[in-house]
C-alpha positions in Angstrom: 0.0 0.0 0.0 3.0 2.3 -0.3 1.6 3.9 -3.4 -1.4 5.2 -1.3 1.1 6.8 1.1 3.0 8.3 -1.8 -0.3 9.7 -3.2 -1.2 11.1 0.1 2.3 12.8 0.4 1.9 14.3 -3.2 -1.7 15.6 -2.7 -1.2 16.9 0.9 2.1 18.7 0.0 0.7 20.2 -3.2 -2.5 21.3 -1.3 -0.5 23.0 1.4 1.9 24.8 -1.0 -0.9 25.5 -3.5 -3.0 27.2 -0.8 0.0 29.2 0.3 0.7 30.4 -3.3 -3.0 31.3 -3.8 -3.0 33.2 -0.5 0.1 35.1 -1.6 -1.4 35.6 -5.1 1.5 33.8 -6.7 1.6 31.2 -9.5 1.0 27.7 -8.1 3.1 25.9 -10.7 6.5 26.6 -9.1 5.1 25.6 -5.7 4.2 22.1 -7.0 7.7 21.7 -8.6 9.3 22.9 -5.4 7.2 20.3 -3.4 8.5 17.6 -5.7 12.1 18.8 -5.3 11.9 18.9 -1.5 10.2 15.5 -1.1 11.9 13.7 -4.1 15.3 12.6 -5.1 17.0 16.0 -4.5 15.4 16.4 -1.1 14.2 14.1 1.7 13.4 11.2 -0.7 10.1 10.4 0.9 8.6 8.9 -2.2 9.0 5.2 -2.7 6.9 4.4 -5.8 8.5 6.9 -8.2 7.2 5.1 -11.4 3.6 5.2 -10.1 3.7 9.0 -9.5 5.5 9.6 -12.8 2.8 7.6 -14.6 0.1 9.7 -13.1 1.9 12.8 -14.1 2.1 11.7 -17.7 -1.7 11.4 -17.7 -1.8 15.1 -16.7 0.3 16.1 -19.8 -2.0 14.1 -22.1 -5.1 15.7 -20.6 -3.5 19.2 -20.8 -2.9 18.8 -24.5 -6.3 17.4 -25.1 -7.8 20.5 -23.3 -5.7 22.9 -25.3 -6.7 21.2 -28.5 -10.4 21.5 -27.6 -10.0 25.2 -26.9 -8.0 25.9 -30.0 -9.8 27.9 -32.7 -8.4 27.6 -36.2 -10.7 30.4 -37.5 -8.8 33.0 -35.5 -5.8 32.7 -37.8 -7.7 34.6 -40.5 -8.0 37.8 -38.4 -5.9 40.7 -39.7 -2.5 41.1 -38.0 -2.7 38.0 -36.0 -0.1 36.0 -38.0 2.2 39.0 -37.8 1.8 39.1 -34.0 2.4 35.4 -33.6 5.4 35.3 -35.9 7.0 38.3 -34.3 6.6 36.9 -30.8 8.1 33.6 -32.0 11.1 34.9 -33.9 12.2 37.5 -31.4 12.1 35.2 -28.4 13.2 32.0 -30.0 16.2 33.6 -31.6 17.2 35.3 -28.3 17.0 32.0 -26.4 18.8 30.0 -29.1 21.6 32.6 -29.4 22.1 32.6 -25.6 22.2 28.8 -25.6 25.0 28.7 -28.0 26.9 31.5 -26.1 26.8 29.5 -22.8 28.2 26.4 -24.5 25.1 24.3 -25.1 24.9 21.9 -28.1 22.7 22.8 -31.1 20.0 20.5 -29.9 20.2 21.8 -26.3 20.1 25.4 -27.5 17.0 24.5 -29.6 15.3 23.0 -26.6 16.2 26.0 -24.5 14.9 28.4 -27.1 11.6 26.5 -27.2 11.3 26.7 -23.4 12.2 30.4 -23.5 9.7 31.3 -26.2 6.5 29.7 -24.8 4.7 31.7 -22.1 2.5 30.2 -19.5 -1.1 30.3 -20.8 -2.5 29.4 -17.3 -0.7 32.4 -15.6 -1.3 34.8 -18.4 -5.0 34.2 -18.9 -5.8 33.9 -15.2 -4.0 37.2 -14.6 -6.1 38.9 -17.3 -9.3 37.6 -15.7 -8.3 38.3 -12.0 -7.0 41.8 -12.7 -10.0 42.6 -15.0 -7.8 43.2 -18.1 -10.1 41.5 -20.6 -11.8 44.8 -21.4 -8.5 46.3 -22.6 -8.0 46.5 -26.4 -4.8 44.4 -26.2 -6.4 41.6 -24.3 -7.6 39.9 -27.4 -4.1 40.1 -28.9 -2.6 38.5 -25.8 -5.1 35.7 -25.9 -4.3 35.1 -29.5 -0.6 34.9 -28.8 -1.3 32.1 -26.3 -3.3 30.3 -29.0 -0.5 30.8 -31.6 2.0 29.4 -29.1 -0.2 26.3 -29.0 0.3 25.8 -32.7 4.1 26.4 -32.5 4.3 24.0 -29.4 2.8 21.2 -31.5 5.2 21.9 -34.4 8.2 22.1 -32.0 7.3 18.8 -30.4 7.2 17.2 -33.8 10.5 18.7 -34.9 12.4 17.9 -31.7 11.2 14.3 -31.4 12.1 13.8 -35.1 15.6 15.1 -34.5 16.1 12.9 -31.4 14.8 9.8 -33.1 16.2 10.3 -36.6 17.9 13.1 -38.4 17.4 16.6 -39.8 16.3 15.1 -43.1 13.3 13.5 -41.4 11.8 16.8 -40.3 9.9 17.5 -43.6 8.7 13.8 -43.6 7.7 14.1 -40.0 5.7 17.3 -40.5 4.0 15.9 -43.6 3.2 12.7 -41.9 1.8 14.5 -38.8 -0.4 16.7 -41.1 -1.8 13.6 -42.8 -2.4 12.0 -39.5 -4.2 15.1 -38.2 -6.5 15.0 -41.2 -7.1 11.3 -40.6 -8.1 12.0 -36.9 -10.4 14.9 -37.9 -12.1 12.8 -40.7 -12.4 9.7 -38.4 -14.1 11.7 -35.6 -16.3 13.4 -38.1 -17.5 10.0 -39.4 -18.0 8.6 -35.9 -19.8 11.7 -34.6 -23.3 10.4 -35.4 -22.4 7.2 -33.4 -20.7 8.7 -30.4 -22.9 11.8 -30.0 -25.9 9.9 -28.3 -23.4 8.2 -25.9 -22.3 11.6 -24.6 -25.9 12.5 -23.7 -26.4 9.6 -21.3 -26.7 10.3 -17.6 -24.6 7.4 -16.3 -20.9 6.6 -16.3 -20.7 5.8 -20.0 -19.9 9.4 -21.2 -16.9 9.8 -18.9 -15.7 6.3 -19.9 -16.1 7.1 -23.5 -14.1 10.4 -23.2 -11.1 8.6 -21.5 -11.3 5.6 -23.8 -10.9 8.0 -26.8 -8.1 10.0 -25.2 -6.1 7.0 -23.9 -7.0 4.8 -26.9 -5.9 7.3 -29.5 -2.9 8.4 -27.6 -1.6 4.9 -27.0 -2.6 3.1 -30.2 -2.3 5.8 -32.9 1.5 6.3 -32.6 2.0 2.5 -32.8 -0.3 2.0 -35.7 1.5 4.9 -37.5 4.9 3.4 -36.9 3.7 0.0 -38.2 2.3 1.6 -41.3 5.6 3.5 -42.0 7.7 0.4 -41.5 5.5 -1.4 -44.0 5.8 1.4 -46.6 9.6 1.8 -46.2 10.6 -1.3 -48.4 8.2 -0.1 -51.1 9.6 3.4 -51.2 13.2 2.2 -50.9 14.0 4.5 -48.0 14.3 4.2 -44.2 11.4 5.8 -42.3 12.0 6.3 -38.6 9.3 8.6 -37.2 7.6 8.8 -33.8 4.6 11.0 -33.2 4.3 12.0 -29.6 1.2 10.9 -27.7 0.6 14.5 -26.6 0.3 15.6 -30.2 -2.4 13.0 -30.8 -4.2 14.2 -27.7 -4.0 17.8 -28.9 -5.7 17.1 -32.2 -8.1 14.6 -30.8 -9.4 17.4 -28.5 -9.6 19.7 -31.6 -11.6 17.1 -33.5 -14.0 16.5 -30.6 -14.7 20.2 -30.2 -16.9 19.9 -33.3 -19.1 17.3 -31.5 -21.9 19.4 -29.9 -23.0 16.8 -27.3 -19.4 16.5 -26.1 -19.2 20.2 -25.1 -21.6 19.7 -22.2 -19.2 17.1 -20.7 -16.0 18.9 -21.4 -16.0 20.6 -17.9 -15.8 17.1 -16.3 -12.4 16.5 -17.9 -11.0 19.8 -16.6 -11.1 18.6 -13.0 -9.2 15.5 -13.9 -6.7 17.6 -15.9 -6.1 19.9 -13.0 -5.5 17.0 -10.6 -3.1 15.0 -12.8 -1.3 18.0 -14.1 -0.5 19.0 -10.5 0.9 15.6 -10.0 3.0 16.0 -13.2 4.7 19.2 -11.9 5.3 17.4 -8.6 6.7 14.4 -10.4 9.0 16.5 -12.5 10.5 18.1 -9.4 10.5 14.7 -7.7 12.6 13.0 -10.4 14.9 15.9 -11.0 18.2 15.7 -9.2 19.8 19.1 -8.5 23.5 19.2 -8.8 24.2 21.7 -6.0 27.8 22.2 -7.2 26.4 23.3 -10.5 23.8 25.6 -9.0 26.3 27.4 -6.7 28.8 28.0 -9.5 29.3 31.6 -10.8 29.0 30.3 -14.3 25.5 28.9 -13.7 24.3 32.1 -11.8 25.5 34.3 -14.7 23.9 32.0 -17.3 20.6 32.0 -15.4 20.7 35.8 -14.9 21.4 36.3 -18.6 18.6 33.9 -19.5 16.0 35.7 -17.4 17.1 39.1 -18.5 17.0 38.2 -22.2 13.6 36.5 -21.8 12.0 39.6 -20.2 13.6 42.0 -22.7 12.5 39.7 -25.6 8.8 39.7 -24.6 8.9 43.5 -24.2 10.6 44.0 -27.6 8.1 41.7 -29.4 5.2 43.2 -27.5 6.3 46.7 -28.5 6.5 45.7 -32.2 3.1 44.0 -32.0 1.5 47.0 -30.2 2.8 49.5 -32.6 1.6 47.5 -35.6 -1.8 46.3 -34.4 -2.8 49.0 -32.0 -0.7 52.0 -33.1 0.6 52.4 -29.6 4.0 51.6 -28.1 2.7 51.7 -24.6 0.0 49.2 -25.4 2.7 46.9 -26.8 4.7 47.3 -23.6 1.6 46.1 -21.7 1.4 43.1 -24.1 5.1 42.3 -23.2 4.4 42.6 -19.5 1.3 40.3 -19.7 3.2 37.6 -21.7 6.3 37.5 -19.5 5.3 34.5 -17.2 6.8 31.1 -18.2 5.5 27.9 -16.7 3.7 24.7 -17.7 4.6 24.5 -21.3 8.3 25.0 -20.8 8.3 22.1 -18.3 6.0 19.9 -20.5 8.1 20.4 -23.6 11.3 19.6 -21.7 9.8 16.5 -20.1 8.3 15.2 -23.4 11.5 15.7 -25.4 14.1 14.3 -23.1 11.8 11.7 -21.4 12.6 12.9 -17.9 16.2 11.6 -18.4 18.6 14.0 -16.7 21.9 12.3 -17.4 23.0 14.1 -20.5 21.2 17.4 -19.9 22.3 18.5 -16.5 23.0 22.1 -17.2 20.0 22.5 -19.5 17.6 20.9 -16.9 19.0 23.0 -14.1 18.7 26.2 -16.1 15.1 25.5 -17.2 13.8 24.4 -13.8 15.3 27.4 -12.0 14.2 29.7 -14.9 10.6 28.6 -14.7 10.4 28.9 -11.0 11.9 32.4 -10.9 10.2 33.7 -14.1 6.8 32.4 -13.1 7.0 34.5 -10.0 8.5 37.6 -11.7 6.1 37.2 -14.6 3.1 37.0 -12.4 4.1 40.4 -10.9 4.6 41.8 -14.4 1.2 40.5 -15.6 -0.5 42.0 -12.5 1.1 45.4 -12.8 1.3 45.6 -16.6 -0.3 49.1 -16.7 2.2 50.6 -14.2 5.2 48.9 -15.9 4.1 50.0 -19.3 3.7 53.6 -18.2 7.0 53.6 -16.4 8.9 52.3 -19.4 7.1 54.7 -21.7 8.0 57.6 -19.4 11.7 56.5 -19.5 11.6 56.3 -23.3 10.1 59.8 -23.6 12.8 61.2 -21.3 15.5 59.7 -23.4 13.9 61.1 -26.6 
């Protein structure tokens, strides 16, 4: 029964630190990671069934991507200026993170992973800050929400690219993207065909609708990558080339959620999955901290401190620069753009999710990268929450400084 004791330790510790962070009006994500660090391998090592807790955490990642896919709106891409805003946010911040990664001595792959983690803001912190601080009525709020949606698209692409690089070669990236696109179309068409059959099941008032939801999520996430791999291996001899491609389970969950968003009867039950998502995602953040082993000699070195300081500084500046460009182009106001930069500063769940998915929670060959990203997320989620809360004040202060210089 040790797994019950471990589950009690996870939930009680996350509850305590989560309540403390809510009381202090801070982001809860770093609190859950810190709980895992304190009670896991780097701390008191209270957990005994590590694989069980890690397994529960992986369910949280799948449910998170399913949730994002359901909320994703493809039609928003057509709105004027939105592609410019998303691309500007991506290129400014991704290039800044990649460049710094190379400067501090990371490999090309590690720099790419670092840049991906640096680029992606925390949708949970950003959106909740807009709501709690009553910023949704501001003209730039819609732009900020769209940036979070655009990052969801890029996150899916980055996961495909990174998993392709790690499982094959650079030459496999176009094949991987094309295969993923075809696979997405297959999922959308299949769910569309099955919608008439599954819609009545979602309207039942017993346990069948919930079982159906999780059967679809886990069934597609588990079986689809394997069936795709078998199909590619069968085609390889016919095409005369070697096809090595792995589509991540979280990508399947993302587009499954998008496909099910078109099933009207499912929308009524979607709220039920959010509670499960919140629970298992909390366990995921705990498990990430639990499995991560801090190398305290690395953390205390002047090199690490300087690298982390530079990473945080460049990340904050990058969001303000991209926000200023977006604000000037879309809203004709530099100050509005600075507020966009302040609102999108927080980093959190996606940086950790991307890191965990790509390197499979293995810390052996990524010691510096892991230490940087974990410390980076914890610090910047706290600083970013402050920036998001006081975006108006920060935007006016920076604008006043600019006016004095001019």
